[in-house]
C-alpha positions as CSV (number, residue, x, y, z in Angstrom):
1,M,0.0,-0.1,0.0
2,R,1.2,3.4,-0.7
3,F,0.2,6.6,1.4
4,W,0.4,10.0,-0.4
5,P,0.6,12.6,1.9
6,F,0.1,16.2,0.6
7,F,1.9,19.2,2.1
8,G,1.5,22.3,0.0
9,L,2.2,22.0,-3.8
10,L,5.2,19.2,-3.4
11,L,4.2,15.8,-3.8
12,Y,6.8,13.2,-2.5
13,S,6.7,9.4,-3.0
14,I,8.1,7.7,-0.2
15,T,9.3,4.2,-0.6
16,S,11.8,3.5,2.1
17,F,13.8,5.3,4.6
18,A,16.5,4.2,6.7
19,S,15.5,3.0,9.9
20,T,18.1,4.9,11.7
21,I,16.3,8.2,11.1
22,N,14.6,9.4,14.4
23,P,12.4,11.3,13.9
24,P,11.9,11.4,10.1
25,V,12.3,14.5,8.2
26,I,10.1,15.5,5.2
27,W,11.3,18.2,3.0
28,G,8.9,20.5,1.5
29,P,8.9,23.4,-0.8
30,N,11.6,25.9,-0.8
31,N,13.7,23.3,1.3
32,K,11.5,23.8,4.3
33,S,11.5,20.7,6.6
34,T,8.6,19.3,8.8
35,L,9.3,17.1,11.5
36,L,6.6,14.3,11.9
37,Q,5.2,13.8,15.2
38,G,4.6,10.0,16.1
39,D,5.3,7.2,13.8
40,L,4.9,6.8,10.0
41,C,4.2,3.3,9.2
42,F,4.3,1.7,5.7
43,P,3.0,-1.6,4.5
44,G,4.6,-4.6,5.5
45,G,4.8,-3.3,9.2
46,S,7.8,-1.0,9.2
47,C,7.6,2.3,10.8
48,I,9.4,5.5,10.9
49,G,10.0,7.5,13.9
50,G,10.8,4.8,16.6
51,G,7.4,3.5,16.9
52,S,5.8,0.2,16.2
53,G,2.4,-1.2,15.1
54,L,0.0,-0.9,12.4
55,V,-3.4,1.6,12.1
56,N,-6.1,-1.1,12.8
57,S,-9.3,1.3,12.3
58,V,-10.3,4.8,11.1
59,T,-13.0,6.8,12.7
60,A,-14.6,10.1,11.6
61,S,-16.7,12.8,12.9
62,P,-19.6,14.5,10.9
63,P,-19.7,15.6,8.2
64,L,-17.3,12.7,7.6
65,F,-18.1,9.0,7.9
66,S,-15.7,6.2,8.1
67,S,-16.6,2.5,7.2
68,G,-13.8,1.5,10.0
69,G,-11.3,-1.4,9.6
70,A,-7.9,-1.9,8.2
71,N,-9.1,-0.5,4.9
72,P,-11.7,2.2,5.9
73,N,-13.9,4.0,3.4
74,L,-14.0,7.7,4.1
75,T,-17.3,9.5,2.9
76,C,-18.6,13.3,3.3
77,Q,-22.2,13.9,3.5
78,A,-24.0,16.5,1.2
79,A,-24.7,19.9,3.0
80,S,-28.1,21.1,3.3
81,G,-30.5,23.2,5.3
82,S,-30.6,21.0,8.1
83,Q,-27.0,19.4,8.2
84,A,-23.4,20.3,7.8
85,G,-21.6,18.7,4.9
86,C,-19.8,18.9,1.7
87,L,-20.9,21.2,-1.1
88,S,-22.7,19.3,-4.0
89,S,-21.9,20.3,-7.5
90,A,-25.7,21.0,-8.0
91,D,-25.8,23.4,-5.1
92,W,-22.3,25.0,-6.2
93,S,-23.9,25.7,-9.5
94,T,-27.2,27.2,-7.8
95,F,-24.9,29.3,-5.5
96,N,-22.5,30.3,-8.4
97,G,-25.6,31.7,-10.2
98,K,-26.7,33.9,-7.3
99,Q,-26.4,37.8,-6.9
100,D,-23.0,39.0,-5.6
101,A,-22.7,40.5,-2.5
102,L,-24.8,43.6,-1.8
103,S,-24.4,46.8,0.0
104,F,-27.1,48.1,2.3
105,G,-28.2,51.9,3.4
106,D,-30.3,53.3,6.1
107,L,-34.1,54.3,5.4
108,T,-34.7,58.0,6.9
109,D,-37.2,60.8,7.0
110,I,-36.5,64.4,6.2
111,G,-38.5,67.4,7.2
112,T,-41.6,68.1,9.7
113,D,-44.2,65.9,8.0
114,G,-44.8,63.7,11.1
115,I,-43.5,60.5,9.7
116,S,-41.5,58.3,12.0
117,V,-39.0,55.5,10.4
118,M,-38.7,52.5,12.7
119,G,-35.9,49.9,12.1
120,G,-34.5,52.0,9.0
121,T,-31.0,51.2,9.7
122,G,-29.6,49.1,6.8
123,A,-33.2,48.8,5.7
124,V,-32.6,49.6,1.9
125,V,-30.3,48.3,-0.8
126,G,-27.6,51.0,-1.8
127,S,-26.4,54.0,0.0
128,G,-29.6,54.9,1.7
129,T,-32.7,57.1,0.9
130,S,-35.1,59.6,2.6
131,L,-38.9,60.0,2.8
132,A,-40.7,63.4,2.4
133,Q,-44.5,64.0,2.4
134,H,-46.4,67.0,0.9
135,V,-48.6,69.2,3.3
136,A,-52.3,69.0,2.4
137,D,-53.9,72.0,0.9
138,S,-56.6,72.8,-1.8
139,T,-54.9,71.1,-4.7
140,H,-52.5,68.3,-2.9
141,N,-53.3,65.4,-0.6
142,G,-50.8,65.2,2.1
143,Y,-50.3,65.6,5.9
144,L,-52.2,68.0,8.2
145,S,-50.1,70.9,9.5
146,Q,-50.1,72.1,13.0
147,G,-51.5,75.5,11.6
148,D,-54.4,73.9,9.9
149,W,-55.1,71.5,12.8
150,A,-55.5,74.6,15.1
151,T,-57.9,76.3,12.4
152,F,-60.0,73.2,12.0
153,N,-60.0,72.4,15.6
154,G,-61.5,75.9,16.2
155,K,-64.3,75.3,13.9
156,Q,-68.3,74.7,15.0
157,P,-69.0,71.0,15.9
158,A,-71.1,69.3,13.2
159,G,-74.7,70.4,12.8
160,N,-77.2,72.2,10.9
161,Y,-76.4,76.1,11.2
162,I,-77.8,78.9,9.4
163,T,-75.1,80.5,7.3
164,A,-77.0,83.1,5.5
165,L,-80.1,85.0,5.6
166,T,-82.5,86.1,3.0
167,G,-85.9,87.6,2.6
168,D,-87.0,90.3,4.9
169,G,-83.5,90.3,6.5
170,S,-79.9,89.4,5.0
171,A,-76.7,88.3,6.5
172,S,-73.7,86.1,5.7
173,G,-71.8,84.0,8.1
174,P,-69.7,82.4,9.4
175,G,-69.3,83.9,12.8
176,S,-70.7,87.2,13.9
177,A,-72.5,89.2,11.0
178,T,-74.7,92.4,10.8
179,L,-78.1,91.8,9.8
180,T,-79.6,94.1,7.3
181,M,-83.2,94.3,7.1
182,A,-85.0,94.6,3.7
183,K,-87.3,97.3,2.8
184,F,-90.8,96.3,2.6
185,V,-92.2,97.5,-0.7
186,N,-96.0,97.0,0.4
187,R,-95.7,97.0,4.2
188,V,-95.0,99.9,6.8
189,F,-95.1,99.7,10.6
190,V,-96.6,101.8,13.3
191,D,-95.8,101.5,16.9
192,L,-98.0,103.9,19.0
193,V,-95.6,103.8,22.0
194,L,-92.1,103.3,20.6
195,G,-92.4,104.7,17.1
196,S,-90.9,107.8,16.0
197,D,-92.4,110.2,13.1
198,T,-89.3,110.6,10.7
199,L,-89.0,109.9,7.2
200,A,-86.6,107.1,8.1
201,G,-89.3,105.3,9.8
202,G,-92.1,102.7,8.6
203,T,-89.5,99.7,9.3
204,P,-89.8,97.2,11.8
205,W,-86.7,98.4,13.6
206,Q,-87.9,102.0,13.4
207,P,-91.6,102.1,13.1
208,W,-93.4,105.5,12.8
209,K,-95.5,106.6,15.9
210,T,-98.7,107.8,14.3
211,I,-101.1,106.4,11.6
212,Q,-101.2,109.9,10.2
213,Y,-97.7,110.3,9.5
214,A,-97.7,106.9,7.9
215,C,-100.6,107.8,5.6
216,N,-98.8,110.9,4.7
217,H,-95.6,109.2,3.8
218,I,-96.4,105.5,2.5
219,S,-94.8,105.0,-1.0
220,P,-95.6,104.0,-3.6
221,S,-98.7,105.4,-5.0
222,I,-102.1,105.0,-3.5
223,N,-103.1,102.6,-6.3
224,V,-100.8,100.0,-4.9
225,P,-102.1,98.3,-1.8
226,I,-100.1,99.0,1.3
227,S,-100.5,97.4,4.8
228,I,-100.0,99.4,7.8
229,I,-99.0,97.2,10.8
230,V,-100.0,98.9,13.8
231,S,-98.8,98.0,17.6
232,G,-98.8,99.6,20.8
233,G,-101.9,99.3,22.5
234,N,-104.6,102.1,23.2
235,N,-102.1,104.9,22.9
236,D,-103.0,106.6,19.6
237,T,-102.1,110.3,19.6
238,D,-103.5,110.9,16.2
239,T,-105.7,114.0,15.7
240,Y,-109.4,113.0,14.9
241,P,-110.2,112.1,12.1
242,I,-107.1,110.3,10.6
243,T,-107.0,110.8,6.9
244,C,-105.7,108.2,4.9
245,P,-105.7,107.3,1.0
246,P,-107.6,104.3,-0.3
247,N,-105.9,100.9,-1.1
248,I,-104.7,100.5,2.6
249,E,-104.9,97.7,4.8
250,L,-104.9,98.9,8.6
251,I,-103.8,95.9,10.7
252,S,-103.5,95.3,14.5
253,P,-101.8,92.0,15.1
254,E,-104.6,91.3,17.9
255,Y,-108.1,92.3,18.5
256,G,-108.9,95.5,20.5
257,L,-106.4,98.1,19.4
258,Q,-108.4,101.3,19.8
259,L,-108.1,104.1,17.3
260,H,-109.9,107.5,16.6
261,G,-112.1,107.4,13.5
262,I,-110.8,107.5,10.0
263,T,-111.6,109.2,6.8
264,I,-110.6,107.8,3.5
265,T,-110.0,110.6,0.8
266,G,-108.7,110.6,-2.6
267,G,-108.4,107.9,-5.4
268,A,-110.2,107.7,-8.7
269,T,-110.3,104.1,-9.5
270,N,-111.9,100.9,-8.1
271,D,-110.3,101.2,-4.5
272,G,-110.6,99.4,-1.4
273,V,-109.8,99.6,2.3
274,T,-109.4,96.8,4.8
275,L,-109.7,97.4,8.6
276,T,-108.5,94.3,10.8
277,N,-108.9,93.7,14.5
278,I,-109.4,97.6,15.2
279,V,-112.1,99.3,17.6
280,F,-112.7,102.8,16.1
281,L,-114.1,105.0,18.8
282,D,-115.3,107.6,16.3
283,N,-116.9,107.7,12.9
284,I,-115.5,105.8,9.7
285,T,-116.1,108.1,6.7
286,W,-115.5,107.4,2.9
287,V,-117.6,109.4,0.5
288,R,-116.8,109.4,-3.2
289,N,-118.4,111.3,-6.2
290,D,-117.5,109.4,-9.4
291,A,-118.5,106.4,-11.5
292,T,-116.1,103.8,-9.8
293,E,-116.7,101.0,-7.1
294,I,-115.2,101.4,-3.5
295,S,-115.1,98.6,-1.2
296,L,-114.7,98.6,2.6
297,A,-114.0,95.4,4.9
298,L,-114.4,95.4,8.5
299,N,-112.3,92.4,9.5
300,N,-113.1,91.6,13.1
301,S,-113.4,95.3,13.3
302,N,-116.1,97.6,14.7
303,T,-117.1,101.2,15.1
304,F,-119.1,102.7,18.0
305,S,-120.1,106.1,16.2
306,G,-121.3,104.7,12.8
307,L,-120.1,104.6,9.3
308,D,-120.6,107.1,6.5
309,F,-119.9,105.1,3.2
310,E,-121.2,106.7,0.1
311,Q,-120.6,106.6,-3.7
312,Q,-122.7,109.7,-4.8
313,G,-121.5,109.3,-8.3
314,S,-123.5,107.8,-11.4
315,G,-122.9,105.1,-13.8
316,V,-121.7,102.0,-12.3
317,A,-121.0,103.6,-9.0
318,A,-121.4,101.1,-6.3
319,T,-120.3,100.5,-2.6
320,F,-119.4,97.1,-1.1
321,L,-119.4,96.8,2.7
322,F,-118.1,93.5,4.2
323,I,-118.5,92.8,7.8
324,F,-117.1,89.6,9.1
325,G,-115.7,88.2,12.2
326,A,-116.9,87.4,15.5
327,N,-115.8,90.9,16.9
328,A,-117.2,92.7,13.8
329,G,-120.2,95.3,14.1
330,L,-121.7,98.7,13.6
331,F,-123.2,100.7,16.3
332,G,-124.5,104.1,16.3
333,T,-125.8,105.9,13.0
334,S,-124.7,104.9,9.6
335,T,-125.3,105.8,6.1
336,I,-124.7,103.8,3.0
337,Q,-125.4,105.0,-0.4
338,A,-125.5,102.8,-3.8
339,G,-124.3,99.9,-1.5
340,E,-124.2,96.1,-1.0
341,T,-123.8,95.1,2.6
342,I,-122.6,91.4,3.4
343,A,-122.4,90.6,7.1
344,Q,-120.8,87.1,7.2
345,S,-120.5,85.6,10.7
346,A,-120.3,89.2,12.1
347,G,-120.9,90.0,15.8
348,I,-123.7,92.7,16.4
349,L,-125.3,95.1,14.1
350,N,-126.9,97.9,16.1
351,G,-128.3,101.5,15.9
352,T,-129.6,102.7,12.5
353,I,-128.5,101.9,9.0
354,T,-130.0,104.2,6.2
355,Y,-129.6,103.2,2.7
356,K,-129.9,106.0,0.3
357,D,-131.6,105.9,-3.1
358,S,-129.1,105.1,-6.0
359,G,-129.8,102.1,-7.8
360,S,-130.2,98.7,-6.0
361,A,-128.7,97.7,-2.9
362,Y,-128.6,94.7,-0.8
363,F,-128.5,93.8,3.0
364,I,-127.4,90.4,3.3
365,S,-126.7,88.9,6.8
366,S,-125.7,85.3,7.5
367,G,-123.8,83.0,9.8
368,G,-125.3,84.0,12.9
369,T,-125.3,87.9,12.9
370,D,-127.0,89.6,15.7
371,L,-129.4,92.1,14.6
372,Y,-129.5,94.0,18.1
373,S,-132.2,96.8,18.1
374,L,-131.0,97.5,14.5
375,N,-133.2,99.8,12.5
376,L,-132.8,99.3,8.6
377,Q,-134.2,102.5,6.8
378,L,-134.8,101.8,3.1
379,N,-135.5,104.4,0.6
380,G,-137.1,103.7,-2.7
381,G,-135.4,101.6,-5.2
382,I,-133.5,99.5,-2.6
383,T,-133.9,95.7,-2.6
384,T,-132.8,94.2,0.7
385,Y,-132.2,90.6,1.2
386,L,-132.1,89.2,4.7
387,I,-130.7,85.9,4.2
388,G,-129.4,83.1,6.6
389,N,-129.2,82.5,10.2
390,I,-130.1,85.9,11.7
391,A,-130.4,86.1,15.6
392,D,-133.5,88.4,16.2
393,Y,-133.3,90.8,19.0
394,G,-135.9,93.1,18.0
395,Y,-134.7,94.7,14.7
396,S,-137.1,97.0,12.6
397,I,-137.4,97.9,9.1
398,T,-138.5,101.3,7.8
399,G,-139.3,102.2,4.2
400,T,-140.0,105.5,2.4
401,T,-140.9,106.4,-1.2
402,T,-138.7,109.2,-1.4
403,G,-136.6,107.5,-4.2
404,S,-137.9,105.8,-7.4
405,G,-139.5,102.7,-7.0
406,T,-140.6,100.8,-3.9
407,P,-138.1,99.1,-1.3
408,Y,-138.0,95.0,-1.7
409,I,-137.5,92.9,1.1
410,I,-136.5,89.2,0.6
411,T,-135.6,86.9,3.6
412,D,-135.4,83.1,4.2
413,S,-134.7,83.7,7.8
414,S,-137.1,82.3,10.5
415,S,-136.6,85.6,12.3
416,V,-138.8,88.4,11.6
417,P,-138.8,92.3,12.3
418,A,-140.4,93.5,15.4
419,S,-142.3,95.9,13.0
420,I,-142.3,96.7,9.4
421,S,-143.7,99.9,8.2
422,G,-143.8,102.1,5.0
423,S,-144.3,100.8,1.3
424,Y,-142.8,97.5,0.4
425,N,-142.6,94.4,-2.0
426,I,-141.9,91.8,0.6
427,Q,-141.2,88.0,-0.1
428,R,-140.7,85.8,2.9
429,T,-140.6,82.0,3.3
430,S,-142.3,81.9,6.8
431,F,-143.9,84.2,9.5
432,S,-143.6,83.4,13.1
433,Q,-145.4,86.4,14.8
434,W,-147.8,89.2,14.4
435,M,-147.0,91.5,11.5
436,D,-148.9,94.5,10.3
437,F,-148.6,95.8,6.6
438,T,-149.8,99.1,5.8
439,A,-149.8,101.6,2.9
440,G,-150.2,99.4,0.0
441,A,-147.7,96.6,0.8
442,W,-147.7,93.5,-1.1
443,L,-147.4,90.1,0.5
444,G,-146.5,86.9,-1.1
445,G,-144.3,83.9,-0.6
446,S,-141.1,83.2,-2.7
447,S,-141.2,79.4,-1.8
448,G,-143.6,77.2,-0.1
449,A,-146.5,78.4,1.8
450,P,-146.8,80.6,5.1
451,S,-146.7,78.6,8.1
452,A,-147.5,80.1,11.5
453,S,-149.7,79.9,14.5
454,N,-152.3,82.7,15.8
455,V,-151.2,84.8,12.9
456,L,-153.7,87.4,11.8
457,L,-153.3,88.8,8.1
458,Q,-155.1,91.8,7.5
459,V,-154.8,93.8,4.1
460,T,-156.2,97.3,4.4
461,D,-157.1,99.2,1.1
462,G,-155.5,96.4,-0.9
463,H,-155.8,93.1,-2.6
464,E,-154.6,89.8,-2.7
465,K,-152.5,88.8,-5.6
466,S,-150.9,85.8,-6.8
467,T,-148.2,85.6,-9.6
468,M,-146.0,83.1,-11.1
469,T,-142.9,83.5,-13.5
470,T,-143.9,80.1,-14.9
471,P,-147.6,79.4,-15.0
472,P,-149.2,76.1,-14.7
473,T,-150.4,74.0,-17.9
474,A,-153.4,72.2,-18.8
475,T,-153.8,68.7,-20.2
476,V,-157.1,67.4,-22.1
477,N,-158.1,63.9,-21.4
478,A,-159.5,61.2,-24.2
479,N,-162.5,61.0,-22.0
480,A,-163.7,64.4,-23.2
481,G,-164.2,63.0,-26.7
482,T,-162.2,63.1,-30.0
483,G,-160.9,66.5,-30.7
484,A,-161.7,67.9,-27.5
485,S,-159.5,70.8,-26.2
486,C,-158.6,72.2,-22.7
487,S,-156.6,75.6,-21.9
488,L,-155.7,77.9,-18.9
489,S,-156.0,81.7,-18.9
490,N,-154.7,84.2,-16.0
491,A,-153.4,81.0,-14.0
492,T,-151.1,80.4,-11.3
493,D,-151.1,77.3,-9.1
494,T,-153.4,79.2,-6.7
495,D,-155.8,80.7,-8.9
496,G,-157.1,80.6,-12.8
497,T,-159.6,80.0,-15.2
498,I,-160.2,76.7,-17.1
499,N,-161.5,76.4,-20.6
500,L,-162.8,73.1,-21.6
501,T,-164.4,72.0,-24.9
502,T,-165.9,68.6,-25.3
503,T,-167.1,66.8,-28.3
504,A,-169.9,64.3,-29.3
505,T,-167.5,61.7,-30.7
506,S,-166.6,58.9,-28.2
507,P,-167.0,60.8,-24.9
508,V,-166.8,58.9,-21.7
509,S,-167.1,59.6,-18.0
510,G,-163.7,60.2,-15.7
511,E,-161.2,62.9,-16.0
512,Q,-161.9,65.5,-18.7
513,C,-159.2,67.9,-18.1
514,K,-156.4,68.5,-15.4
515,V,-154.2,71.4,-14.3
516,N,-150.5,70.8,-13.8
517,F,-149.1,72.9,-11.0
518,N,-145.7,74.4,-11.7
519,K,-144.7,73.8,-8.2
520,A,-145.9,70.9,-6.2
521,Y,-147.8,71.4,-2.8
522,N,-146.5,69.7,0.3
523,V,-149.9,67.9,0.5
524,A,-152.7,68.0,-1.8
525,P,-154.6,71.4,-1.7
526,I,-158.2,72.1,-1.1
527,C,-159.5,73.6,-4.5
528,Q,-162.9,75.2,-5.5
529,L,-164.3,75.3,-9.0
530,T,-166.9,78.1,-9.8
531,P,-168.9,78.2,-13.2
532,Q,-168.1,81.1,-15.3
533,N,-170.5,80.4,-18.3
534,A,-173.9,79.1,-18.6
535,N,-172.7,75.6,-19.7
536,A,-170.8,75.2,-16.9
537,G,-173.7,76.2,-14.5
538,A,-176.3,74.2,-16.5
539,F,-174.6,70.9,-16.9
540,S,-172.8,70.8,-13.5
541,V,-175.6,68.6,-12.2
542,S,-176.5,66.6,-15.3
543,S,-172.8,65.7,-16.2
544,Q,-172.0,65.4,-12.3
545,V,-169.0,67.7,-12.3
546,Y,-166.6,67.2,-9.5
547,Q,-162.8,68.0,-9.0
548,T,-160.0,66.0,-7.4
549,T,-156.4,67.1,-6.4
550,A,-153.0,65.8,-5.9
551,T,-149.9,67.5,-4.9
552,N,-149.1,68.2,-8.5
553,K,-152.5,68.6,-10.3
554,L,-156.1,69.6,-10.2
555,S,-158.5,67.1,-12.2
556,V,-161.8,68.2,-13.5
557,N,-164.0,65.1,-13.8
558,F,-167.5,64.0,-15.0
559,G,-169.6,61.4,-13.5
560,A,-171.7,61.1,-16.6
561,A,-170.6,61.4,-20.3
562,D,-171.3,64.6,-22.2
563,A,-172.8,63.0,-25.3
564,A,-173.5,66.2,-27.2
565,G,-170.2,68.1,-26.5
566,H,-170.3,71.8,-24.9
567,A,-167.8,74.5,-24.0
568,Y,-167.3,75.1,-20.3
569,V,-165.4,77.8,-18.3
570,W,-164.6,77.4,-14.7
571,S,-162.5,79.3,-12.3
572,Y,-160.5,77.5,-9.6
573,H,-159.0,78.5,-6.4
574,C,-156.5,76.3,-4.1
575,A,-155.1,76.5,-0.9
576,E,-152.9,74.2,1.0
577,T,-154.1,73.6,4.6
578,Q,-151.8,71.1,6.1
């Protein structure tokens, strides 16, 4: 066996040495010598170094392994991630193909952007790098600066906030702002206590003190409606009367504000005035003389000294007085010319109201208006309607014939005047107490029949007259014979004349003619037939003439047929009793 030890780059083949050499010397490169420690033995059992014996077994430690024995087999296990060993050629190729050694730098932050880098040392390949963040503004995303944080922190908490005012006042936010009140084009203000009569007044923050000053300085012109809002209780210092133009609305926010009287002057078109929630201690006056319409509304307002409301002009001249509201009313003496009065759910109408003669006029009261000792004085040409739920506290109506025509009264109220005197045309649906008509008054019913108890109807120097816009009609029956005819003359549902002509061709007994009432009675009326010619008188017995009624008709009947045929004339009169 040969043993080839290697020392550096020199290879020595040792075949024999003198046994006398002790210890053996081995010469290496550059004539360097190395002493062998121990014995160097060769095959055959000879050893160098003075020792004796042979190598009988070889052991190894990982990653080397020995098979042991005189002829050991030494092996080296391959290195892996779990064990040490020798490098395999495959791993050598893998490692040889990997990235060369890298250099590493630090990751840092610069500036005051609030970024903190943790573990940045050697965290990047290369010589190192730094981070920087942009501050947030209106065009960049970024970090919140300290200054902006303080600004945002000082703002209002989240919620619904008024940021601007419009309309009657204007202001802009945020924060404190000055409120600017708008000018009111059609509205001014008067405070009887806190107001000041200056040209800068008429606004909520600086109202005028007197209504007179407001009426003198309101703008625009009188033809544009203006609302004057009045407050301050009963502290009016105006000199009576207050004079104001038309087309105003004088308003107290609550009922009961007391003012002196007011006079409306000026204007030349169809004008109006509204008075709301005000008590006038003196007279209200509005007198015009032209061909226009004027209207006055007492909206929950009243006057204790009466009203003088006249349109004295001609043509289409008219006055319209509207009274409505639980506190509305008229007291004292009032004069209305060419006017229509509508009292709707008004309070009390008291005193005297005189309607002058100037065309037609109306007085309409409804909704529970109290006519408390009211005296309506109606001149000629005045038509007065008393309609609706009128509470009767002893009102009276007086009529004269000083004007053209005769006063006309129409009512469907169950209340009646305490007295009616003068010259009238009167229509009424019901009477509930004694009534005395004198001086040629006409009494009639516009619908239905009078109904009352213990009523005395007395007509002095007059006549009972029945008229109908649409008279009843007559229908001939075939029982009167072929070619028979029947007609009416001067006829109403109450009275009239029947003209019946029968023939000798096929007459039979039964109904011969009927009167068809224009308006049905509530129950069948009681009627009387009176002969108006000789045939009607002569054949009443032989033809057995009789009449029957229903709510809608009056029938003329024959008990025996008129075989010869004759011409008959009767008058009739009907009355409903129940």
